[in-house]
C-alpha atoms as a printed R data frame, in Angstrom:
    type eleno elety resid chain resno       x       y       z
1   ATOM     1    CA   UNK     A     1 -76.056 -14.108 -49.377
2   ATOM     2    CA   UNK     A     2 -73.044 -15.853 -47.814
3   ATOM     3    CA   UNK     A     3 -69.554 -14.686 -48.758
4   ATOM     4    CA   UNK     A     4 -66.662 -17.151 -49.087
5   ATOM     5    CA   UNK     A     5 -63.003 -16.330 -48.613
6   ATOM     6    CA   UNK     A     6 -60.270 -18.893 -49.298
7   ATOM     7    CA   UNK     A     7 -56.945 -18.633 -47.470
8   ATOM     8    CA   UNK     A     8 -54.571 -21.535 -48.066
9   ATOM     9    CA   UNK     A     9 -56.420 -24.730 -47.133
10  ATOM    10    CA   UNK     A    10 -59.083 -22.756 -45.275
11  ATOM    11    CA   UNK     A    11 -62.562 -22.074 -46.628
12  ATOM    12    CA   UNK     A    12 -64.062 -19.219 -44.615
13  ATOM    13    CA   UNK     A    13 -67.736 -18.318 -44.865
14  ATOM    14    CA   UNK     A    14 -69.314 -15.057 -43.715
15  ATOM    15    CA   UNK     A    15 -72.926 -16.042 -43.209
16  ATOM    16    CA   UNK     A    16 -75.442 -18.084 -41.231
17  ATOM    17    CA   UNK     A    17 -74.236 -21.636 -40.528
18  ATOM    18    CA   UNK     A    18 -77.839 -22.877 -40.694
19  ATOM    19    CA   UNK     A    19 -77.801 -22.055 -44.407
20  ATOM    20    CA   UNK     A    20 -74.265 -23.246 -45.148
21  ATOM    21    CA   UNK     A    21 -73.991 -26.492 -43.145
22  ATOM    22    CA   UNK     A    22 -76.564 -28.421 -45.247
23  ATOM    23    CA   UNK     A    23 -74.380 -28.115 -48.372
24  ATOM    24    CA   UNK     A    24 -71.132 -29.201 -46.715
25  ATOM    25    CA   UNK     A    25 -69.668 -32.624 -47.350
26  ATOM    26    CA   UNK     A    26 -68.354 -34.938 -44.636
27  ATOM    27    CA   UNK     A    27 -66.099 -33.209 -42.139
28  ATOM    28    CA   UNK     A    28 -65.411 -33.079 -38.423
29  ATOM    29    CA   UNK     A    29 -67.092 -30.483 -36.202
30  ATOM    30    CA   UNK     A    30 -64.997 -28.850 -33.477
31  ATOM    31    CA   UNK     A    31 -66.784 -25.796 -32.119
32  ATOM    32    CA   UNK     A    32 -67.859 -23.600 -29.229
33  ATOM    33    CA   UNK     A    33 -71.465 -22.753 -30.153
34  ATOM    34    CA   UNK     A    34 -73.686 -20.111 -28.513
35  ATOM    35    CA   UNK     A    35 -75.665 -22.079 -25.957
36  ATOM    36    CA   UNK     A    36 -78.092 -19.626 -24.412
37  ATOM    37    CA   UNK     A    37 -75.997 -17.885 -21.757
38  ATOM    38    CA   UNK     A    38 -77.742 -14.585 -22.452
39  ATOM    39    CA   UNK     A    39 -81.052 -16.447 -22.461
40  ATOM    40    CA   UNK     A    40 -80.317 -18.068 -19.105
41  ATOM    41    CA   UNK     A    41 -79.205 -14.768 -17.587
42  ATOM    42    CA   UNK     A    42 -82.144 -12.792 -18.916
43  ATOM    43    CA   UNK     A    43 -80.066 -11.120 -21.608
44  ATOM    44    CA   UNK     A    44 -77.817  -9.158 -19.230
45  ATOM    45    CA   UNK     A    45 -74.254 -10.459 -19.072
46  ATOM    46    CA   UNK     A    46 -72.254  -7.641 -17.544
47  ATOM    47    CA   UNK     A    47 -68.962  -6.123 -18.616
48  ATOM    48    CA   UNK     A    48 -66.753  -9.164 -17.989
49  ATOM    49    CA   UNK     A    49 -68.663 -11.407 -20.399
50  ATOM    50    CA   UNK     A    50 -69.242  -8.723 -23.014
51  ATOM    51    CA   UNK     A    51 -65.641  -7.572 -23.023
52  ATOM    52    CA   UNK     A    52 -66.095  -4.502 -20.800
53  ATOM    53    CA   UNK     A    53 -64.999  -1.338 -22.579
54  ATOM    54    CA   UNK     A    54 -62.774  -3.153 -25.081
55  ATOM    55    CA   UNK     A    55 -64.153  -2.287 -28.514
56  ATOM    56    CA   UNK     A    56 -62.685  -5.329 -30.253
57  ATOM    57    CA   UNK     A    57 -64.627  -7.997 -28.350
58  ATOM    58    CA   UNK     A    58 -67.863  -6.516 -27.066
59  ATOM    59    CA   UNK     A    59 -70.093  -7.223 -30.062
60  ATOM    60    CA   UNK     A    60 -73.214  -9.333 -29.695
61  ATOM    61    CA   UNK     A    61 -72.918 -13.112 -29.994
62  ATOM    62    CA   UNK     A    62 -75.667 -14.101 -32.409
63  ATOM    63    CA   UNK     A    63 -77.906 -16.915 -31.196
64  ATOM    64    CA   UNK     A    64 -76.815 -16.636 -27.571
65  ATOM    65    CA   UNK     A    65 -80.192 -15.281 -26.490
66  ATOM    66    CA   UNK     A    66 -81.997 -18.584 -27.067
67  ATOM    67    CA   UNK     A    67 -81.485 -22.260 -26.127
68  ATOM    68    CA   UNK     A    68 -79.045 -24.110 -28.386
69  ATOM    69    CA   UNK     A    69 -80.209 -27.079 -30.486
70  ATOM    70    CA   UNK     A    70 -77.252 -29.319 -31.478
71  ATOM    71    CA   UNK     A    71 -79.352 -31.575 -33.765
72  ATOM    72    CA   UNK     A    72 -78.122 -30.095 -37.113
73  ATOM    73    CA   UNK     A    73 -74.519 -30.849 -36.119
74  ATOM    74    CA   UNK     A    74 -75.056 -34.469 -35.107
75  ATOM    75    CA   UNK     A    75 -75.057 -35.775 -38.687
76  ATOM    76    CA   UNK     A    76 -71.340 -35.009 -38.853
77  ATOM    77    CA   UNK     A    77 -68.611 -37.259 -37.465
78  ATOM    78    CA   UNK     A    78 -66.637 -36.767 -35.325
79  ATOM    79    CA   UNK     A    79 -68.161 -33.925 -33.294
80  ATOM    80    CA   UNK     A    80 -66.736 -31.981 -30.326
81  ATOM    81    CA   UNK     A    81 -68.918 -29.222 -28.839
82  ATOM    82    CA   UNK     A    82 -68.065 -26.907 -25.964
83  ATOM    83    CA   UNK     A    83 -70.644 -25.844 -23.416
84  ATOM    84    CA   UNK     A    84 -72.421 -29.151 -23.814
85  ATOM    85    CA   UNK     A    85 -73.165 -29.405 -20.103
86  ATOM    86    CA   UNK     A    86 -75.752 -26.660 -20.779
87  ATOM    87    CA   UNK     A    87 -77.638 -28.793 -23.330
88  ATOM    88    CA   UNK     A    88 -76.600 -32.353 -22.381
89  ATOM    89    CA   UNK     A    89 -80.216 -33.519 -22.393
90  ATOM    90    CA   UNK     A    90 -80.263 -32.970 -26.180
91  ATOM    91    CA   UNK     A    91 -77.169 -35.080 -26.839
92  ATOM    92    CA   UNK     A    92 -76.702 -38.834 -27.311
93  ATOM    93    CA   UNK     A    93 -74.171 -40.843 -25.360
94  ATOM    94    CA   UNK     A    94 -70.555 -39.741 -25.698
95  ATOM    95    CA   UNK     A    95 -67.596 -38.781 -23.566
96  ATOM    96    CA   UNK     A    96 -66.517 -35.575 -21.830
97  ATOM    97    CA   UNK     A    97 -63.438 -33.446 -22.360
98  ATOM    98    CA   UNK     A    98 -62.627 -31.007 -19.570
99  ATOM    99    CA   UNK     A    99 -60.583 -27.824 -19.779
100 ATOM   100    CA   UNK     A   100 -59.023 -26.897 -16.436
101 ATOM   101    CA   UNK     A   101 -58.744 -23.112 -16.756
102 ATOM   102    CA   UNK     A   102 -56.664 -22.899 -13.583
103 ATOM   103    CA   UNK     A   103 -53.887 -25.048 -14.997
104 ATOM   104    CA   UNK     A   104 -53.779 -27.104 -11.802
105 ATOM   105    CA   UNK     A   105 -53.523 -24.038  -9.546
106 ATOM   106    CA   UNK     A   106 -55.639 -23.283  -6.496
107 ATOM   107    CA   UNK     A   107 -59.008 -21.555  -7.151
108 ATOM   108    CA   UNK     A   108 -58.891 -17.764  -7.466
109 ATOM   109    CA   UNK     A   109 -62.216 -17.236  -5.704
110 ATOM   110    CA   UNK     A   110 -63.544 -15.186  -8.624
111 ATOM   111    CA   UNK     A   111 -66.865 -15.393 -10.474
112 ATOM   112    CA   UNK     A   112 -65.443 -17.123 -13.568
113 ATOM   113    CA   UNK     A   113 -65.781 -20.869 -14.063
114 ATOM   114    CA   UNK     A   114 -62.717 -22.937 -13.183
115 ATOM   115    CA   UNK     A   115 -63.497 -25.545 -15.842
116 ATOM   116    CA   UNK     A   116 -65.310 -25.824 -19.160
117 ATOM   117    CA   UNK     A   117 -66.686 -29.025 -20.670
118 ATOM   118    CA   UNK     A   118 -66.887 -30.276 -24.235
119 ATOM   119    CA   UNK     A   119 -68.876 -33.271 -25.468
120 ATOM   120    CA   UNK     A   120 -67.324 -35.741 -27.910
121 ATOM   121    CA   UNK     A   121 -69.619 -38.044 -29.887
122 ATOM   122    CA   UNK     A   122 -67.347 -41.026 -29.206
123 ATOM   123    CA   UNK     A   123 -67.377 -43.200 -26.124
124 ATOM   124    CA   UNK     A   124 -64.201 -43.639 -24.130
125 ATOM   125    CA   UNK     A   125 -62.247 -42.222 -21.232
126 ATOM   126    CA   UNK     A   126 -62.820 -38.609 -20.259
127 ATOM   127    CA   UNK     A   127 -59.761 -36.386 -20.680
128 ATOM   128    CA   UNK     A   128 -58.479 -33.156 -19.107
129 ATOM   129    CA   UNK     A   129 -56.565 -30.279 -20.708
130 ATOM   130    CA   UNK     A   130 -54.857 -27.820 -18.349
131 ATOM   131    CA   UNK     A   131 -54.072 -24.237 -19.334
132 ATOM   132    CA   UNK     A   132 -54.523 -21.040 -17.311
133 ATOM   133    CA   UNK     A   133 -57.144 -18.790 -18.953
134 ATOM   134    CA   UNK     A   134 -59.006 -16.883 -16.263
135 ATOM   135    CA   UNK     A   135 -60.059 -13.269 -16.551
136 ATOM   136    CA   UNK     A   136 -56.897 -11.386 -17.487
137 ATOM   137    CA   UNK     A   137 -54.636 -14.352 -16.678
138 ATOM   138    CA   UNK     A   138 -53.160 -16.383 -19.527
139 ATOM   139    CA   UNK     A   139 -50.837 -19.348 -19.147
140 ATOM   140    CA   UNK     A   140 -47.932 -20.299 -21.378
141 ATOM   141    CA   UNK     A   141 -49.045 -21.083 -24.907
142 ATOM   142    CA   UNK     A   142 -49.456 -19.651 -28.374
143 ATOM   143    CA   UNK     A   143 -51.856 -16.936 -27.163
144 ATOM   144    CA   UNK     A   144 -49.543 -15.686 -24.417
145 ATOM   145    CA   UNK     A   145 -49.370 -11.900 -24.480
146 ATOM   146    CA   UNK     A   146 -51.969 -11.489 -27.227
147 ATOM   147    CA   UNK     A   147 -55.203  -9.515 -27.004
148 ATOM   148    CA   UNK     A   148 -58.458 -11.455 -26.839
149 ATOM   149    CA   UNK     A   149 -60.772 -10.512 -29.664
150 ATOM   150    CA   UNK     A   150 -63.947 -12.421 -28.702
151 ATOM   151    CA   UNK     A   151 -65.832 -12.649 -25.385
152 ATOM   152    CA   UNK     A   152 -65.731 -16.463 -25.375
153 ATOM   153    CA   UNK     A   153 -62.415 -16.896 -27.208
154 ATOM   154    CA   UNK     A   154 -60.635 -20.232 -26.780
155 ATOM   155    CA   UNK     A   155 -56.840 -20.727 -26.716
156 ATOM   156    CA   UNK     A   156 -55.302 -22.086 -29.917
157 ATOM   157    CA   UNK     A   157 -53.483 -24.784 -27.892
158 ATOM   158    CA   UNK     A   158 -56.819 -25.994 -26.511
159 ATOM   159    CA   UNK     A   159 -58.343 -26.259 -29.982
160 ATOM   160    CA   UNK     A   160 -55.290 -28.141 -31.286
161 ATOM   161    CA   UNK     A   161 -55.751 -30.595 -28.410
162 ATOM   162    CA   UNK     A   162 -59.441 -30.992 -29.266
163 ATOM   163    CA   UNK     A   163 -58.618 -31.711 -32.904
164 ATOM   164    CA   UNK     A   164 -56.133 -34.353 -31.770
165 ATOM   165    CA   UNK     A   165 -58.814 -35.818 -29.469
166 ATOM   166    CA   UNK     A   166 -61.119 -36.002 -32.501
167 ATOM   167    CA   UNK     A   167 -58.548 -38.192 -34.251
168 ATOM   168    CA   UNK     A   168 -56.850 -35.452 -36.286
169 ATOM   169    CA   UNK     A   169 -59.440 -35.521 -39.108
170 ATOM   170    CA   UNK     A   170 -58.436 -34.337 -42.567
171 ATOM   171    CA   UNK     A   171 -61.030 -31.540 -42.602
172 ATOM   172    CA   UNK     A   172 -62.211 -29.624 -39.534
173 ATOM   173    CA   UNK     A   173 -65.284 -27.390 -39.527
174 ATOM   174    CA   UNK     A   174 -66.172 -24.748 -36.945
175 ATOM   175    CA   UNK     A   175 -69.676 -23.446 -37.761
176 ATOM   176    CA   UNK     A   176 -69.390 -20.848 -34.977
177 ATOM   177    CA   UNK     A   177 -65.881 -19.712 -35.847
178 ATOM   178    CA   UNK     A   178 -65.761 -16.486 -33.846
179 ATOM   179    CA   UNK     A   179 -62.311 -14.995 -34.355
180 ATOM   180    CA   UNK     A   180 -60.766 -18.170 -35.692
181 ATOM   181    CA   UNK     A   181 -58.943 -20.068 -32.929
182 ATOM   182    CA   UNK     A   182 -60.038 -23.439 -34.374
183 ATOM   183    CA   UNK     A   183 -58.909 -22.333 -37.822
184 ATOM   184    CA   UNK     A   184 -55.473 -21.309 -36.558
185 ATOM   185    CA   UNK     A   185 -55.201 -24.679 -34.792
186 ATOM   186    CA   UNK     A   186 -56.083 -26.514 -38.010
187 ATOM   187    CA   UNK     A   187 -53.496 -24.504 -39.959
188 ATOM   188    CA   UNK     A   188 -50.852 -25.325 -37.350
189 ATOM   189    CA   UNK     A   189 -51.662 -29.024 -37.724
190 ATOM   190    CA   UNK     A   190 -51.576 -28.895 -41.537
191 ATOM   191    CA   UNK     A   191 -55.285 -29.688 -41.947
192 ATOM   192    CA   UNK     A   192 -58.096 -28.356 -44.115
193 ATOM   193    CA   UNK     A   193 -60.493 -26.003 -42.352
194 ATOM   194    CA   UNK     A   194 -64.019 -24.748 -42.972
195 ATOM   195    CA   UNK     A   195 -65.093 -21.841 -40.795
196 ATOM   196    CA   UNK     A   196 -68.454 -20.064 -40.651
197 ATOM   197    CA   UNK     A   197 -69.141 -16.812 -38.812
198 ATOM   198    CA   UNK     A   198 -72.211 -14.585 -39.074
199 ATOM   199    CA   UNK     A   199 -70.750 -11.481 -37.426
200 ATOM   200    CA   UNK     A   200 -68.722  -9.303 -39.788
201 ATOM   201    CA   UNK     A   201 -66.300  -7.961 -37.185
202 ATOM   202    CA   UNK     A   202 -65.416 -11.425 -35.912
203 ATOM   203    CA   UNK     A   203 -65.201 -12.814 -39.450
204 ATOM   204    CA   UNK     A   204 -62.656 -10.176 -40.468
205 ATOM   205    CA   UNK     A   205 -60.572 -10.891 -37.367
206 ATOM   206    CA   UNK     A   206 -60.682 -14.640 -38.078
207 ATOM   207    CA   UNK     A   207 -59.431 -14.031 -41.627
208 ATOM   208    CA   UNK     A   208 -56.599 -11.889 -40.281
209 ATOM   209    CA   UNK     A   209 -55.523 -14.459 -37.687
210 ATOM   210    CA   UNK     A   210 -55.616 -17.370 -40.137
211 ATOM   211    CA   UNK     A   211 -53.667 -15.387 -42.723
212 ATOM   212    CA   UNK     A   212 -51.139 -14.593 -40.017
213 ATOM   213    CA   UNK     A   213 -50.923 -18.275 -39.056
214 ATOM   214    CA   UNK     A   214 -49.917 -19.162 -42.619
215 ATOM   215    CA   UNK     A   215 -47.262 -16.433 -42.527
216 ATOM   216    CA   UNK     A   216 -45.630 -17.805 -39.362
217 ATOM   217    CA   UNK     A   217 -42.501 -19.921 -39.986
218 ATOM   218    CA   UNK     A   218 -42.782 -23.459 -38.673
219 ATOM   219    CA   UNK     A   219 -40.186 -26.136 -37.907
220 ATOM   220    CA   UNK     A   220 -41.628 -28.501 -40.517
221 ATOM   221    CA   UNK     A   221 -44.646 -27.355 -42.531
222 ATOM   222    CA   UNK     A   222 -46.472 -30.132 -44.362
223 ATOM   223    CA   UNK     A   223 -49.081 -27.655 -45.651
224 ATOM   224    CA   UNK     A   224 -46.494 -25.801 -47.757
225 ATOM   225    CA   UNK     A   225 -45.811 -28.261 -50.530
226 ATOM   226    CA   UNK     A   226 -44.005 -27.447 -53.763
227 ATOM   227    CA   UNK     A   227 -43.103 -29.531 -56.803
228 ATOM   228    CA   UNK     A   228 -42.956 -33.244 -56.153
229 ATOM   229    CA   UNK     A   229 -42.795 -34.323 -52.523
230 ATOM   230    CA   UNK     A   230 -40.900 -31.304 -51.265
231 ATOM   231    CA   UNK     A   231 -41.812 -29.277 -48.211
232 ATOM   232    CA   UNK     A   232 -40.780 -25.620 -48.109
233 ATOM   233    CA   UNK     A   233 -39.043 -24.458 -44.922
234 ATOM   234    CA   UNK     A   234 -37.749 -20.913 -45.151
235 ATOM   235    CA   UNK     A   235 -35.397 -20.809 -48.128
236 ATOM   236    CA   UNK     A   236 -34.707 -24.552 -47.962
237 ATOM   237    CA   UNK     A   237 -36.305 -27.369 -49.902
238 ATOM   238    CA   UNK     A   238 -36.597 -30.482 -47.806
239 ATOM   239    CA   UNK     A   239 -37.911 -33.910 -48.849
240 ATOM   240    CA   UNK     A   240 -41.186 -34.432 -47.001
241 ATOM   241    CA   UNK     A   241 -40.183 -37.992 -46.097
242 ATOM   242    CA   UNK     A   242 -36.741 -36.992 -44.788
243 ATOM   243    CA   UNK     A   243 -35.400 -38.795 -41.744
244 ATOM   244    CA   UNK     A   244 -32.996 -37.555 -39.112
245 ATOM   245    CA   UNK     A   245 -30.982 -39.249 -36.406
246 ATOM   246    CA   UNK     A   246 -32.075 -38.387 -32.883
247 ATOM   247    CA   UNK     A   247 -31.988 -39.962 -29.461
248 ATOM   248    CA   UNK     A   248 -33.739 -43.288 -29.817
249 ATOM   249    CA   UNK     A   249 -32.949 -43.792 -33.520
250 ATOM   250    CA   UNK     A   250 -34.156 -42.428 -36.851
251 ATOM   251    CA   UNK     A   251 -37.186 -40.122 -36.813
252 ATOM   252    CA   UNK     A   252 -39.188 -38.849 -39.755
253 ATOM   253    CA   UNK     A   253 -39.455 -35.077 -40.038
254 ATOM   254    CA   UNK     A   254 -43.109 -35.194 -39.025
255 ATOM   255    CA   UNK     A   255 -42.452 -37.468 -36.043
256 ATOM   256    CA   UNK     A   256 -39.645 -35.212 -34.829
257 ATOM   257    CA   UNK     A   257 -41.915 -32.160 -35.027
258 ATOM   258    CA   UNK     A   258 -44.624 -33.968 -33.076
259 ATOM   259    CA   UNK     A   259 -42.092 -35.007 -30.462
260 ATOM   260    CA   UNK     A   260 -40.938 -31.425 -29.904
261 ATOM   261    CA   UNK     A   261 -44.514 -30.098 -29.747
262 ATOM   262    CA   UNK     A   262 -45.670 -32.888 -27.425
263 ATOM   263    CA   UNK     A   263 -42.834 -32.310 -24.979
264 ATOM   264    CA   UNK     A   264 -43.372 -28.545 -25.013
265 ATOM   265    CA   UNK     A   265 -47.058 -29.000 -24.272
266 ATOM   266    CA   UNK     A   266 -46.413 -31.442 -21.470
267 ATOM   267    CA   UNK     A   267 -44.101 -28.962 -19.773
268 ATOM   268    CA   UNK     A   268 -46.242 -25.861 -20.378
269 ATOM   269    CA   UNK     A   269 -49.717 -27.254 -19.800
270 ATOM   270    CA   UNK     A   270 -48.760 -29.079 -16.635
271 ATOM   271    CA   UNK     A   271 -47.699 -25.728 -15.226
272 ATOM   272    CA   UNK     A   272 -44.260 -27.048 -14.365
273 ATOM   273    CA   UNK     A   273 -40.777 -27.339 -15.814
274 ATOM   274    CA   UNK     A   274 -39.742 -30.746 -14.640
275 ATOM   275    CA   UNK     A   275 -36.120 -31.685 -15.221
276 ATOM   276    CA   UNK     A   276 -37.064 -34.990 -16.850
277 ATOM   277    CA   UNK     A   277 -39.166 -33.235 -19.488
278 ATOM   278    CA   UNK     A   278 -36.459 -30.735 -20.309
279 ATOM   279    CA   UNK     A   279 -33.834 -33.487 -20.567
280 ATOM   280    CA   UNK     A   280 -36.015 -35.055 -23.281
281 ATOM   281    CA   UNK     A   281 -36.817 -31.752 -24.985
282 ATOM   282    CA   UNK     A   282 -33.275 -30.411 -25.343
283 ATOM   283    CA   UNK     A   283 -31.943 -33.173 -27.648
284 ATOM   284    CA   UNK     A   284 -35.056 -33.025 -29.840
285 ATOM   285    CA   UNK     A   285 -34.696 -29.277 -30.274
286 ATOM   286    CA   UNK     A   286 -30.940 -29.584 -30.821
287 ATOM   287    CA   UNK     A   287 -31.456 -32.241 -33.514
288 ATOM   288    CA   UNK     A   288 -33.944 -30.010 -35.300
289 ATOM   289    CA   UNK     A   289 -31.509 -27.096 -35.189
290 ATOM   290    CA   UNK     A   290 -28.628 -29.199 -36.570
291 ATOM   291    CA   UNK     A   291 -30.616 -30.625 -39.454
292 ATOM   292    CA   UNK     A   292 -32.680 -27.583 -40.361
């Protein structure tokens, strides 16, 4: 019997996604499913993949000892699935999203992949996301300095980017939630989230991380809405449609937040701190500080 936990706008299921997905209404799928790595490697992955001696991330990944069938997920729209290069022959036409795990740096010469691919069920130009995430190395981002809690954990910044690539749908579902990176990304973007995870240890960690995401103060938080059209920011009540004056004219609160986040990502994910980017970022941050 599946167990459901509700945290904010997140509906978290502890159970088998094959039983839960058929009853879900329309939503977007953004996920990193198990796609038969253990099956392809004869069931022996080694310490690096299984988390070595770290107790928090060495549990079995259910379903990763058999080939993955994406068919049950293809009735949803939009859909973004990682690892799709391992089961591309089972997918219809779409486009590819690439994650450069070196962040534009030279190859390390290690045994880990330098890039991971996701399939998007829409046609269009392929896109690249750059963020260092190799072995023990982590680039700048929301996960910097944190402990990984899943053997195939994805960075929150990467999952936010994927959700944006999917068109920022109102409701995002990750049927293979793991420890909740997609859920944290959805919370950060003020979206509804449905997560499903069969493994109890990972499910509990996902709940903890998503709860923590709601507890984090944000510059402008559209998800925290009180009476009328008022967004709660700390101890202040701020009209959700407020506008501020910034370089280039009046900006809505939401547009200003997006501008700050976009500029931060461009500087961090490119692996550089170009003067031109920081000249744009400083006034946006300063405006936010003055108004809020």
